[in-house]
C-alpha angles and dihedrals in degrees: 000000000000111000114188119192103211115188117238099241106096092214092056114115089233085081088065100035100047097054087050090053092047089053099042104036119086110242123235105199096194097043125061114225116187128205123196130189107215125313100286127118114009094334098111096054090041090053089049089052090053091052092048091051093043092240124153116254136179130201120219124196144130116320129257099241109020150128105274120248123225103254106186142095082357132349116267127181104220099187117020092191094057101034114096133190127202121229111196128185115229098345144051092253135039109249102162116068140182114213120238130198094215132043138222098221141035100243112133131185111239101190140274124300131211119239148180108216141048113239114209115200116179124199118243118289089254095052093042092053091046096047104028101027093229136089121272090247090053091049092051093050094044092048097045091048090053091048092050089053091056107038144018092218113123117259123226122191124214117181126186111290109251130166109282099013124110093256096054112123092008128122122234089218089072091056091045092058108107091359113150095197140348122225122198143144106220105336120133085226082094090067091050090047097051094045088052093049102261117128119226147214111209144164113277090248095054115113088237095053093103092060097036142061114263102203137050115242140135090267099046093047099043097033104025123191111268111183117204120269094255092059092048092050090050088052091051089052090052091051090053090057092054100056131063145183119247089253091053089051092048093047093052095248092119091051094050094047095045093050087062091052099055 
């Protein structure tokens, strides 16, 4: 039994994603399978209910490597053929991958850069509270204090761009220039960083954890983990097999590929 948790706001992208899932996902009449778009509304307590009941649940959100949507004042998909959405079983990121020989996109890793500052990129307040159990402000202070204890490199903060804040209408690539390392909990900024040659420290449940350090220390900050290019390109291929266009979801392609991953 497919159970889609569509958010009430009629402009929310869940009103496009959930019908596509209902059409493209094979039904299991005797087994409830839940789908959630993001963590807004009642999704967090509903996810907790699924976990308590031992019911299967999937998380749907923006893709890892994708054309960006217009977010404000309402979400708009500008190019349906190049806009991808991730569908993750039992978590907000994919952490279990199956390797593929081919790839579904042309992104290539071009090598690691050298840098002069630490870029700190927190997840949203909602995700930080859900994953870390503290506020975003607490996470930022805790993280920057740990960094200061381990290195003299300057720290630069980049929060999520929102209307009216200092990062609105800015590009993360500008902050990644001359960055020595990026530190985050669950932000997809880690994907941008690695593809652009900046090593990362992430939460263990971040999609980039397998190609990043997962703790802050003198060694990980000053000599961050830099996997070879072959490993990064294999990781990029795996990302491409865990994100899909709405048409691929609707046509059942996402279902077929994801069944091979689990």
